[in-house]
C-alpha positions in Angstrom: 16.1 8.6 4.9 13.1 7.7 2.8 10.0 9.9 2.5 6.6 8.4 1.5 3.5 10.3 0.6 0.2 8.4 0.0 -2.7 9.8 -1.9 -5.8 8.6 -3.7 -8.0 7.6 -0.8 -11.6 8.8 -0.5 -15.3 7.8 0.0 -16.5 5.3 -2.5 -19.5 3.1 -2.8 -19.3 -0.6 -2.5 -18.4 -2.2 -5.8 -16.3 0.7 -6.9 -12.5 1.0 -7.4 -9.7 3.1 -6.1 -6.0 3.5 -7.1 -3.8 4.5 -4.2 -0.5 6.1 -4.8 2.7 6.3 -2.8 5.3 8.9 -3.9 8.8 7.8 -2.8 11.7 10.0 -2.4 15.1 10.0 -0.6 18.6 8.6 -1.1 18.7 5.0 -1.9 14.9 4.8 -1.7 14.7 2.3 -4.5 16.9 -0.1 -2.6 14.1 -0.7 -0.3 11.2 -3.1 -0.8 7.7 -1.4 -0.8 4.6 -2.5 1.1 1.0 -1.6 1.6 -0.7 -2.0 4.9 -4.1 -1.0 6.2 -5.4 -0.3 9.6 -9.1 -0.3 10.4 -10.5 1.5 13.4 -9.4 -0.2 16.6 -7.4 -2.9 14.7 -3.7 -3.6 14.2 -1.9 -2.9 10.9 -2.5 -5.6 8.4 -0.3 -6.5 5.5 -1.8 -6.1 2.1 0.9 -6.4 -0.6 4.5 -5.7 -1.3 6.7 -5.2 -4.4 10.4 -5.0 -5.2 11.6 -2.0 -7.1 14.2 -3.8 -9.0 12.3 -6.7 -10.4 8.7 -5.9 -9.8 8.2 -9.1 -8.0 5.0 -9.0 -5.9 3.5 -10.7 -2.9 0.0 -10.5 -1.4 -1.9 -11.4 1.7 -4.2 -14.3 1.0 -7.1 -12.0 1.5 -5.9 -9.6 -1.0 -5.0 -11.8 -4.0 -8.4 -11.4 -5.8 -9.1 -7.7 -5.7 -5.8 -5.9 -5.0 -2.9 -5.2 -7.3 0.3 -3.6 -6.4 2.5 -2.1 -9.1 5.3 0.5 -9.4 6.4 3.1 -11.8 10.2 3.2 -11.6 10.6 6.4 -13.5 8.0 8.3 -11.5 9.2 6.8 -8.2 5.6 5.8 -7.3 4.1 2.6 -6.0 0.4 2.0 -6.5 -2.4 -0.1 -5.1 -5.3 -0.8 -7.2 -8.4 -2.0 -5.2 -11.4 -3.3 -7.2 -14.8 -4.4 -6.0 -14.5 -2.5 -2.9 -16.4 -3.7 0.2 -17.4 -1.9 3.4 -14.9 -4.0 5.3 -12.0 -2.4 3.2 -12.6 0.7 5.1 -9.3 1.6 6.7 -6.3 3.9 6.5 -3.9 2.7 4.0 -0.2 3.1 4.5 2.8 2.5 2.3 6.1 1.6 3.9 9.7 0.7 2.9 11.7 -2.1 4.2 15.3 -3.5 3.8 14.1 -7.0 3.8 11.4 -8.9 1.9 8.8 -9.3 4.5 5.1 -9.0 5.3 5.8 -8.0 8.9 5.4 -4.4 10.0 8.5 -4.7 12.2 10.6 -5.1 9.0 9.5 -1.6 7.7 11.7 1.3 8.5 9.8 4.1 6.9 6.1 4.8 6.8 3.8 7.3 5.1 1.1 9.3 6.8 -1.6 7.1 5.3 -4.7 7.7 3.2 -8.2 7.1 4.2 -10.4 4.8 2.3 -14.1 4.7 3.3 -16.4 2.3 1.6 -20.2 2.9 2.0 -22.7 0.1 1.5 
């Protein structure tokens, strides 16, 4: 079992930045790959970025390559998502998730956090 707790969301003006955190716990938690997804109102989950605990290797959705950075602190068991130059269209609930396989697909992820709300005002 892997337990994930997101934090760091909030209300921010367009052009601002946020760093989201995902605290990870549980046996063998670091054998999973970690991903960030977001869900805007009325929309499906969308993949943002993922990272391997072991190597720090990362992958991003094409739409996220310029303004999003995923990272992890192995000793703190925390995964981060830095978002810069925030836009109103970034408004969504952001979720971290854990997967056994290296994949951008939601179906590959076995464990999910409760999400953190990001609201960007224009």
